[in-house]
FIGU-827546 format. One line per 2 residues: for each residue x, y, z of C-alpha. Coordinates in steps of 0.1 Angstrom, whole numbers. Layout:
REM FIGU-827546
X Y Z ~ ...
This chain:
REM FIGU-827546
23 -195 172 ~ 1 -212 146
-32 -200 142 ~ -58 -217 132
-97 -200 120 ~ -130 -219 123
-153 -227 100 ~ -150 -190 80
-166 -178 49 ~ -141 -169 28
-145 -137 0 ~ -124 -127 -20
-115 -86 -26 ~ -104 -98 -62
-119 -104 -90 ~ -136 -129 -97
-146 -128 -60 ~ -149 -165 -48
-173 -170 -23 ~ -162 -202 3
-185 -209 29 ~ -181 -232 67
-145 -234 54 ~ -105 -235 76
-80 -217 73 ~ -42 -222 94
-17 -197 94 ~ 21 -207 104
49 -182 103 ~ 34 -152 86
15 -174 56 ~ -14 -187 54
-10 -232 54 ~ -35 -244 48
-74 -239 32 ~ -103 -269 37
-122 -282 59 ~ -122 -298 93
-86 -289 97 ~ -71 -303 128
-32 -284 141 ~ -21 -297 174
-11 -266 200 ~ -22 -235 173
-47 -211 186 ~ -85 -216 178
-103 -185 164 ~ -137 -194 165
-154 -181 122 ~ -192 -191 130
-212 -168 110 ~ -181 -147 101
-162 -136 69 ~ -127 -137 69
-113 -119 35 ~ -79 -102 26
-68 -70 48 ~ -79 -38 28
-50 -14 13 ~ -52 22 19
-28 32 -10 ~ -24 70 -4
-25 90 31 ~ -13 114 42
-2 105 83 ~ 8 143 87
-31 147 88 ~ -38 127 118
-44 156 146 ~ -60 179 120
-93 166 133 ~ -116 192 146
-86 214 138 ~ -97 245 159
-76 279 142 ~ -80 307 121
-81 306 88 ~ -83 329 59
-109 326 26 ~ -106 287 10
-123 291 -25 ~ -97 265 -43
-75 239 -45 ~ -44 270 -40
-62 284 -7 ~ -67 253 11
-32 245 5 ~ -20 273 18
-47 283 47 ~ -50 248 61
-27 222 53 ~ 5 233 48
2 258 78 ~ -6 221 97
22 204 84 ~ 49 234 94
35 229 132 ~ 47 196 134
77 185 153 ~ 93 148 162
69 139 188 ~ 36 149 167
48 130 145 ~ 50 97 162
19 103 177 ~ 3 109 142
16 81 130 ~ 5 62 161
-36 67 158 ~ -36 66 119
-14 30 121 ~ -46 23 148
-69 37 128 ~ -68 23 101
-62 -11 120 ~ -100 -8 135
-109 -1 98 ~ -99 -37 88
-66 -20 64 ~ -39 -42 65
-12 -22 44 ~ -13 19 47
14 41 14 ~ 16 69 36
32 103 23 ~ 46 127 49
53 162 53 ~ 69 184 81
88 211 70 ~ 104 220 105
109 185 111 ~ 129 165 80
157 144 89 ~ 147 112 110
106 121 104 ~ 101 90 80
122 68 109 ~ 97 78 129
68 74 113 ~ 76 41 109
81 35 149 ~ 48 38 149
39 20 126 ~ 63 -12 139
44 -2 174 ~ 12 -10 162
17 -37 136 ~ 8 -20 105
23 -28 68 ~ 32 1 59
53 26 34 ~ 67 59 35
83 88 17 ~ 84 122 29
70 145 -2 ~ 99 164 -14
94 206 -24 ~ 106 243 -28
79 257 -14 ~ 92 273 21
130 277 13 ~ 132 266 -20
162 248 -30 ~ 180 238 9
147 220 13 ~ 139 205 -21
176 188 -10 ~ 167 179 26
139 160 12 ~ 159 146 -12
181 132 11 ~ 160 123 39
142 99 13 ~ 180 81 2
184 79 41 ~ 153 63 46
156 39 23 ~ 189 29 27
194 26 60 ~ 151 32 81
135 7 68 ~ 125 -26 88
104 -60 82 ~ 73 -43 81
76 -4 68 ~ 92 -2 35
104 32 14 ~ 91 57 -18
107 87 -33 ~ 79 111 -21
74 147 -40 ~ 47 171 -36
29 187 -64 ~ 51 195 -98
44 239 -94 ~ 65 228 -57
91 211 -75 ~ 116 226 -99
135 205 -123 ~ 172 210 -106
150 189 -76 ~ 130 167 -105
167 157 -114 ~ 177 152 -72
144 125 -69 ~ 164 113 -102
191 103 -89 ~ 167 92 -56
150 68 -77 ~ 184 48 -91
205 51 -61 ~ 176 28 -43
156 14 -67 ~ 125 22 -49
97 40 -73 ~ 87 76 -69
53 90 -52 ~ 34 122 -58
3 144 -65 ~ 2 154 -100
-25 178 -117 ~ -48 171 -77
-59 213 -91 ~ -58 229 -129
-35 252 -115 ~ -7 221 -118
-11 215 -153 ~ -12 254 -163
19 257 -139 ~ 41 228 -161
25 243 -193 ~ 34 279 -184
68 275 -170 ~ 76 244 -187
55 239 -213 ~ 54 202 -209
22 182 -199 ~ 28 174 -162
33 137 -172 ~ 56 145 -194
81 164 -176 ~ 79 135 -144
91 112 -177 ~ 120 134 -190
137 127 -155 ~ 128 89 -162
105 93 -127 ~ 80 68 -145
80 32 -133 ~ 63 -1 -128
65 7 -93 ~ 60 43 -91
25 61 -79 ~ 8 93 -90
-19 105 -71 ~ -52 124 -77
-47 132 -117 ~ -80 148 -116
-69 173 -145 ~ -48 149 -167
-51 144 -207 ~ -51 114 -226
-17 114 -239 ~ -10 115 -203
-26 84 -190 ~ -16 66 -218
20 74 -209 ~ 15 67 -169
-5 31 -186 ~ 25 26 -209
50 29 -186 ~ 32 3 -160
28 34 -132 ~ -1 27 -103
-25 58 -100 ~ -44 63 -65
-86 74 -68 ~ -95 90 -36
-126 102 -33 ~ -136 118 -3
-102 140 -4 ~ -113 152 -43
-149 162 -28 ~ -143 176 4
-113 203 -17 ~ -140 208 -42
-114 200 -75 ~ -134 177 -96
-141 140 -110 ~ -125 125 -139
-137 108 -166 ~ -108 89 -174
-107 63 -145 ~ -119 33 -168
-92 39 -190 ~ -62 35 -158
-46 1 -161 ~ -37 -2 -121
-60 26 -105 ~ -54 15 -72
-79 36 -42 ~ -63 57 -13
-78 82 14 ~ -52 114 9
-53 111 47 ~ -91 111 51
-80 88 79 ~ -77 46 60
-112 34 63 ~ -115 20 30
-155 5 34 ~ -163 42 37
-134 52 6 ~ -150 24 -19
-186 35 -12 ~ -182 71 -13
-163 62 -50 ~ -190 45 -59
-216 74 -46 ~ -197 98 -66
-194 77 -95 ~ -231 72 -102
-238 106 -97 ~ -206 118 -125
-226 91 -148 ~ -197 70 -143
-198 32 -157 ~ -183 17 -125
-200 -6 -103 ~ -189 -22 -65
-168 -47 -81 ~ -149 -21 -100
-137 -1 -66 ~ -130 -32 -47
-105 -45 -75 ~ -85 -14 -76
-86 -14 -36 ~ -76 -55 -37
-50 -40 -64 ~ -33 -15 -43
-12 -53 -31 ~ 3 -53 -61
20 -17 -50 ~ 28 -36 -14
38 -71 -34 ~ 67 -49 -58
83 -33 -24 ~ 77 -65 2
86 -102 -8 ~ 56 -123 -12
18 -128 -23 ~ -6 -108 -9
-44 -95 -16 ~ -58 -129 -14
-70 -155 16 ~ -55 -186 -3
-24 -212 7 ~ 10 -196 0
1 -157 2 ~ 11 -139 31
-12 -139 59 ~ -31 -102 60
-62 -112 66 ~ -96 -95 79
-124 -109 98 ~ -160 -101 101
-190 -105 121 ~ -210 -89 93
-248 -109 92 ~ -258 -105 60
-292 -105 54 ~ -292 -124 14
-263 -148 2 ~ -231 -139 -3
-219 -148 -36 ~ -192 -142 -63
-215 -125 -85 ~ -227 -101 -53
-193 -99 -26 ~ -183 -68 -40
-220 -56 -36 ~ -222 -63 0
-187 -53 6 ~ -201 -21 -9
-238 -21 1 ~ -236 -35 36
-200 -40 51 ~ -184 -13 73
-153 -13 102 ~ -182 -13 123
-184 -51 111 ~ -143 -55 116
-143 -82 145 ~ -101 -90 139
-72 -83 121 ~ -38 -105 114
-9 -89 97 ~ 19 -113 91
10 -139 111 ~ 6 -117 140
-31 -106 158 ~ -30 -72 157
-69 -64 168 ~ -88 -98 186
-124 -90 191 ~ -115 -56 192
-88 -49 210 ~ -53 -49 207
-31 -68 226 ~ 3 -48 248
-11 -15 234 ~ -26 7 258
-50 23 235 ~ -66 49 257
-37 59 266 ~ -24 65 233
-53 85 220 ~ -55 106 251
-13 119 247 ~ -22 125 215
-48 146 221 ~ -26 164 243
-3 170 214 ~ -29 178 191
-39 206 208 ~ -3 222 211
1 219 177 ~ -32 231 169
-23 266 188 ~ 11 268 170
-4 260 135 ~ -26 287 146
1 312 149 ~ 21 310 119
9 326 93 ~ -10 312 54
25 317 26
């Protein structure tokens, strides 16, 4: 059925942040068919937009769905005074506790949370060392059932079982990329931090990239140890090491990069790589702040597992930047968030990221009550200073209303979250028995 949004304010989140008042937007199939005033469409579903703002759906360009059941996790853990201890005492124990059921519910609730916050696309980076084979299809199943547009991959690592684990991770990426993707969920080739991937693993990942045509999605220089390890063992900068295996291209996604140097930023820019900034996670892990963000040409925004709320991420990104005396303003972070659509369009057919005729209908409708005029010059300021997930009224993905008036049609949300809580309790008990390693 066609959908007609009547009398909405259209606010673009891509520069120049155009704003149009009292407009109608007709969606036919999965695309925006017409934009104008006083549009009529016989038989179309009418959505009353009086007082509401229609904008492109937000994009979370780096998530960890395996963190979905970690909120409030109660386990005994040792000291966590640096990133390596945090990984060993918390995240690497959690991901070893995940099985098929836990992975499925992690995907469901992360997808629901993202949509409820106005996010229409999520790029996931998954890990479940005791459930590798089939894990990406399980992630995709959760995304598909909720109606989210997504991408996922398995983070290749040797941290538990050496090269056997590396080979299984690469194979899972290849299997999903070649036979597991769906219309709404696509594949990348994932890798954990470089200090857990030997050269033999990078060679396998390079072969996988060439075989599938998918780009790599990998953490780089999240902690200083990652860079130090690369210099000590390989006598190379991290990004140079990746480039030596032909793993840098215009569909590659590098994440964090706190300790990258100027030469590495120049190289990733030269190769056309995407670079995901994750301010909340960086602050939580106390890893520092990069003063090189303004040099990155294809800067995008992720959460690193801190949910799918990009209103919140952009707010905190801006305030952290101010605290660090950085040069960015709200428009820089909102534009970076929207730039995630360029990554999406690399893997999905069609145009994304604007409320514009011919573009895919991935849309978020807000009932944000603006106390001041919304204009192109201050739209990003409204996004950061006023709008929030509390303003999200309805969400359309691929032309389908997946959330309407804060309800998910055909989905028993209460049942899903209730069951997820039971699964989480079981996972916590298992994780509490696992030693850090």
